[in-house]
ZAMI-760201 format. One record per residue (C-alpha): residue number from 1; residue in one letter; x, y, z. Coordinates in steps of 0.25 Angstrom, whole numbers, plus 5000, padded with zeros to 4 digits. Layout:
<sites>
<site><num>NUM</num><residu>A</residu><u>X</u><v>Y</v><w>Z</w></site>
...
</sites>
This chain:
<sites>
<site><num>1</num><residu>M</residu><u>5016</u><v>5066</v><w>5171</w></site>
<site><num>2</num><residu>I</residu><u>5025</u><v>5068</v><w>5159</w></site>
<site><num>3</num><residu>Y</residu><u>5032</u><v>5055</v><w>5162</w></site>
<site><num>4</num><residu>T</residu><u>5019</u><v>5048</v><w>5162</w></site>
<site><num>5</num><residu>I</residu><u>5015</u><v>5053</v><w>5149</w></site>
<site><num>6</num><residu>T</residu><u>5028</u><v>5050</v><w>5143</w></site>
<site><num>7</num><residu>F</residu><u>5029</u><v>5036</v><w>5148</w></site>
<site><num>8</num><residu>S</residu><u>5015</u><v>5033</v><w>5143</w></site>
<site><num>9</num><residu>V</residu><u>5017</u><v>5038</v><w>5129</w></site>
<site><num>10</num><residu>F</residu><u>5031</u><v>5030</v><w>5128</w></site>
<site><num>11</num><residu>F</residu><u>5023</u><v>5018</v><w>5134</w></site>
<site><num>12</num><residu>L</residu><u>5013</u><v>5019</v><w>5123</w></site>
<site><num>13</num><residu>I</residu><u>5023</u><v>5021</v><w>5112</w></site>
<site><num>14</num><residu>V</residu><u>5031</u><v>5008</v><w>5117</w></site>
<site><num>15</num><residu>I</residu><u>5018</u><v>5000</v><w>5117</w></site>
<site><num>16</num><residu>N</residu><u>5014</u><v>5005</v><w>5103</w></site>
<site><num>17</num><residu>F</residu><u>5028</u><v>5001</v><w>5097</w></site>
<site><num>18</num><residu>L</residu><u>5027</u><v>4987</v><w>5104</w></site>
<site><num>19</num><residu>L</residu><u>5013</u><v>4985</v><w>5098</w></site>
<site><num>20</num><residu>L</residu><u>5018</u><v>4990</v><w>5085</w></site>
<site><num>21</num><residu>K</residu><u>5030</u><v>4980</v><w>5086</w></site>
<site><num>22</num><residu>F</residu><u>5023</u><v>4968</v><w>5090</w></site>
<site><num>23</num><residu>S</residu><u>5010</u><v>4970</v><w>5082</w></site>
<site><num>24</num><residu>C</residu><u>5003</u><v>4958</v><w>5075</w></site>
<site><num>25</num><residu>N</residu><u>5001</u><v>4965</v><w>5061</w></site>
<site><num>26</num><residu>K</residu><u>5013</u><v>4959</v><w>5055</w></site>
<site><num>27</num><residu>T</residu><u>5013</u><v>4958</v><w>5040</w></site>
<site><num>28</num><residu>K</residu><u>5020</u><v>4947</v><w>5032</w></site>
<site><num>29</num><residu>I</residu><u>5030</u><v>4951</v><w>5022</w></site>
<site><num>30</num><residu>N</residu><u>5029</u><v>4942</v><w>5010</w></site>
<site><num>31</num><residu>K</residu><u>5043</u><v>4941</v><w>5005</w></site>
<site><num>32</num><residu>K</residu><u>5040</u><v>4930</v><w>4994</w></site>
<site><num>33</num><residu>K</residu><u>5040</u><v>4936</v><w>4980</w></site>
<site><num>34</num><residu>N</residu><u>5031</u><v>4930</v><w>4969</w></site>
<site><num>35</num><residu>A</residu><u>5040</u><v>4924</v><w>4959</w></site>
<site><num>36</num><residu>R</residu><u>5032</u><v>4926</v><w>4947</w></site>
<site><num>37</num><residu>S</residu><u>5028</u><v>4939</v><w>4942</w></site>
<site><num>38</num><residu>I</residu><u>5014</u><v>4943</v><w>4937</w></site>
<site><num>39</num><residu>V</residu><u>5013</u><v>4948</v><w>4922</w></site>
<site><num>40</num><residu>L</residu><u>5001</u><v>4955</v><w>4918</w></site>
<site><num>41</num><residu>E</residu><u>4998</u><v>4956</v><w>4903</w></site>
<site><num>42</num><residu>T</residu><u>4990</u><v>4968</v><w>4899</w></site>
<site><num>43</num><residu>K</residu><u>4984</u><v>4969</v><w>4885</w></site>
<site><num>44</num><residu>V</residu><u>4981</u><v>4983</v><w>4880</w></site>
<site><num>45</num><residu>T</residu><u>4969</u><v>4984</v><w>4871</w></site>
<site><num>46</num><residu>S</residu><u>4966</u><v>4996</v><w>4863</w></site>
<site><num>47</num><residu>I</residu><u>4953</u><v>5000</v><w>4856</w></site>
<site><num>48</num><residu>P</residu><u>4954</u><v>5007</v><w>4843</w></site>
<site><num>49</num><residu>V</residu><u>4949</u><v>5022</v><w>4843</w></site>
<site><num>50</num><residu>S</residu><u>4944</u><v>5029</v><w>4831</w></site>
<site><num>51</num><residu>Q</residu><u>4951</u><v>5041</v><w>4826</w></site>
<site><num>52</num><residu>E</residu><u>4939</u><v>5049</v><w>4822</w></site>
<site><num>53</num><residu>L</residu><u>4937</u><v>5063</v><w>4828</w></site>
<site><num>54</num><residu>A</residu><u>4924</u><v>5068</v><w>4833</w></site>
<site><num>55</num><residu>P</residu><u>4918</u><v>5080</v><w>4826</w></site>
<site><num>56</num><residu>T</residu><u>4921</u><v>5093</v><w>4833</w></site>
<site><num>57</num><residu>G</residu><u>4911</u><v>5101</v><w>4825</w></site>
<site><num>58</num><residu>S</residu><u>4921</u><v>5112</v><w>4821</w></site>
</sites>
């Protein structure tokens, strides 16, 4: 009985590893690097803020 369970579990593990090894979900690795670099120019704009203080009432 224990040999049957052990053999069944071992067989399922072997099948699992075989399916993992020969699966069709292979991704392509792109080894070609882009020669030109992308430069983003950012412009900072500032809005002038008045320096007047609000009345506090005291």
